[in-house]
VEXPA-88587 format. One record per atom (N, C-alpha, C): x, y, z; residue in one letter. Coordinates in steps of 0.05 Angstrom, whole numbers, plus 5000, padded with zeros to 4 digits. Each point is the difference from the previous one (the first is absolute). Layout:
XYZA/...
This chain:
815209532446X/502449905009X/501149774983X/502350024992X/501049734984X/501449825017X/499849734992X/501349815015X/502850004995X/502149945015X/502649974999X/500849734996X/501649934979X/500449734994X/501549865023X/500149735000X/501449875023X/503150034993X/500850014975X/503050044997X/500850305009X/498350184997X/500850255007X/500150025031X/498049905013X/499949985030X/502449875010X/500949784989X/502549895011X/502650164995X/499850144976X/502350184994X/500150225019X/497850135008X/499850215019X/500949915027X/498949795009X/500949855026X/502949945000X/501249924981X/502949954999X/501450245000X/499250204985X/501550285000X/499950085027X/497750005013X/499850125027X/501849855022X/499949744996X/501949825017X/502750074995X/501250034976X/502550064995X/500850285010X/498250194997X/500650275008X/500050035030X/498449835016X/500449985027X/502549875009X/500949804985X/502049845009X/502550184998X/500050184977X/502250184997X/500250245018X/497650075009X/499750245016X/500649905033X/499049765005X/500149915028X/501649775005X/502449964984X/501549765001X/501649985027X/500750215011X/501450005026X/497849915023X/497750124997X/498049925019X/499249685000X/499749934975X/499349724995X/502349805009X/502650084997X/502349855011X/500049975027X/499150235015X/500049995029X/497749825011X/497650024982X/498049805009X/500949734997X/501549924979X/501049734998X/501849945020X/501850175010X/501849955020X/498549955027X/497950145004X/498249955023X/498849725000X/499249924976X/498849764996X/502249775007X/502550074989X/502349775006X/500349995027X/499950235015X/500550015028X/497949845015X/497650014991X/497949835013X/500649714994X/500849934975X/500149714992X/502449925016X/502150135006X/502349935014X/499449935026X/498750195013X/498949985029X/498749755006X/498449914979X/498649735004X/501649774990X/502550024996X/502049794991X/500249954970X/498850144984X/500049974971X/502350124989X/502649895002X/502250134990X/500050004970X/499249784985X/499950034970X/497950194991X/497550025014X/498150214991X/500850275005X/501650075023X/501150225005X/502050094980X/501649824993X/502150054980X/498750084974X/498149864994X/498450054972X/498950315001X/498950085023X/499150275001X/502150204999X/502449965016X/502450165000X/500950034972X/500249784984X/501150014974X/498150184982X/497349945003X/498050184984X/500550295009X/500150075023X/500450285008X/502550114986X/502049835003X/502850124989X/499850024968X/498449844988X/499550014969X/498550244994X/497950085017X/498550234996X/501550265005X/501449985023X/501750265005X/502849925004X/502049964981X/502549925004X/501650185019X/499350255005X/501250185017X/498949955029X/498449845008X/499149965023X/501949905023X/501150135015X/502049905021X/498749825017X/497350035008X/498649855019X/499649714989X/499049994974X/499649754985X/503049844997X/502050144994X/502649874998X/501049885027X/499750175020X/500649915027X/498549755008X/497350024998X/498549765008X/500849754983X/500250044974X/500549774980X/502949885008X/501950185004X/503049885009X/499649855027X/498750135020X/499849865026X/498749744997X/497549994986X/498449764998X/501549794984X/501650074980X/501349834984X/502349905016X/501550175017X/502049895015X/499249795023X/497550025007X/498749835022X/499949704993X/500449954973X/499649704991X/503049865003X/502350155001X/502549895008X/501249844978X/498949964977X/501849874980X/501650174988X/502349864986X/502050194988X/498750194980X/498449854985X/498750144973X/498650265013X/498449975022X/498150205010X/502050235015X/502149905011X/501950215011X/501250174979X/500949844978X/500950174978X/497950204986X/497449905001X/498350174990X/499150235017X/499949955027X/499550245016X/502250205000X/502749894997X/502250224994X/499650144977X/499249874978X/499650164975X/497650205003X/497849925009X/497750185006X/500950255016X/501449945020X/501350245019X/502050164985X/501449874983X/502350144985X/498450184978X/498049914987X/498450144982X/498750235014X/499149965020X/498450225014X/502050215009X/502349915010X/502150185008X/501050194981X/499649914973X/500850184979X/498250254998X/497449935007X/497950245000X/500050135028X/500949875022X/499750125026X/503149955013X/502250144988X/502549925012X/500150085029X/501449845017X/500350065028X/497649945020X/497849884987X/497849955016X/500949775020X/499850075024X/500749785024X/498449754998X/497250014995X/498649744999X/501049824976X/500650134979X/500649834978X/502849915002X/501950145013X/502849955005X/499849745020X/498250015019X/500049775019X/498949764987X/497850064984X/499249754985X/502249854984X/501450164983X/502149884986X/502249895018X/500850155022X/502049885017X/499249745011X/497549985011X/499249735010X/500249784981X/499150064973X/500449794979X/503049964997X/501750194998X/502849934996X/501349855026X/498850075022X/501149855025X/499149694997X/497549974993X/499149734999X/501349834978X/501350144979X/501449894977X/503149975008X/500850095023X/502549985011X/501950184986X/498950214989X/501250234983X/500450215022X/502049955020X/500350205024X/500850264993X/501850014981X/501250274990X/498050204991X/498149914981X/497850154991X/498150065020X/499349825020X/498350045022X/501150215017X/502349975007X/501450225017X/499450284990X/500650024970X/499950284987X/497250125006X/498149814994X/497050105000X/499250055029X/500649835018X/499750055030X/501150265008X/502650054991X/501550245009X/498750234991X/499150014973X/498550234986X/497350055019X/498849795004X/497350035016X/500550105030X/502249905012X/500550105027X/500850295000X/501650074981X/500950264997X/497750204995X/498249944983X/497850164994X/498150025023X/499649775015X/497550005022X/501450025027X/502249965005X/501149965027X/498949805015X/499249794986X/498649785011X/501949785009X/500349945027X/502349865010X/499749684991X/497849924992X/499649744991X/501549984971X/499850194986X/501649974975X/502950015001X/500750175019X/503150035006X/501049725013X/498549895016X/501049725009X/500049804977X/498049984985X/500149814978X/502450084982X/500450274996X/502250064981X/502849915014X/500350035025X/502349945013X/500649674999X/497549855004X/500349725001X/500849894969X/498650114983X/500449944973X/502950044989X/500950225009X/502950094992X/501949805012X/499349945026X/501849775013X/499949754983X/497549904994X/499549744984X/501350044971X/500250244992X/501450014973X/503050015002X/501150015025X/502950015006X/501250265002X/498350204998X/500950295000X/500050105030X/502249935015X/499950075027X/500350295008X/501650134983X/500250295000X/497450165001X/498549914978X/497350134994X/498249915021X/500149745009X/498349925022X/500250175027X/502650025007X/500850175024X/498750304997X/500350094975X/499250304997X/496950025004X/498649784986X/497249985002X/499049975028X/501549805015X/499249975028X/500550255018X/501950184992X/500250235016X/497450184993X/499550004975X/497650174994X/497449905014X/499749705001X/497849895013X/500350085028X/502249985013X/500450075028X/499150335007X/500650134980X/499350305004X/496950025002X/498549814987X/497349995000X/498649885024X/501749925018X/499049885026X/499749705002X/501449874982X/500149704998X/501549905025X/498849805015X/501949885021X/502349844988X/502149995015X/502649884993X/499449714997X/498349875014X/499549714998X/499049914973X/499050174983X/499449954975X/502350014979X/502150085008X/502150064981X/501049754985X/500850004977X/501349784983X/502749915010X/501150185018X/502749955012X/499849935029X/497749935011X/499949895026X/501249745003X/501449945022X/501249745002X/498049755000X/500849824986X/498549755000X/497850014979X/499850204984X/497950034981X/500949904973X/498249834988X/500849874974X/498750174979X/500850024978X/498550154977X/498649794984X/
């Protein structure tokens, strides 16, 4: 039996590693998301963010990695991080148009940035897709904050059709926006 040189061994190992990465990139991305979730649960927001970023680099089409990264980035509440969260969600929405989780991530970022018109549009799309009353309420409130009373009333009517109590209406007496 002949000995294999160290350079050849490294070459074989590297080739095998790259081949596995190419074949199993989606699975590796999900594993990184799981690590990020564990880090986030223990309070390590920056560690979690790093895992989610790596997962998204490994699999740019991963909706789960994009959703987690956008949400985790949103949680820091700085203007730069809110803009980044909106950008991450927007990029993922190009790959997964109409995905409710990504729409809500972006809408929450827009809402925190006081870009209520854009938040309204995303919450409305999410509410229409899921019939989730929470998103319909957010859409109605953000439309009111944006000064679009007609749209707010229409959205509130939609929210009411989903069983939302009248006390949550942005048109209740004595309620400030």
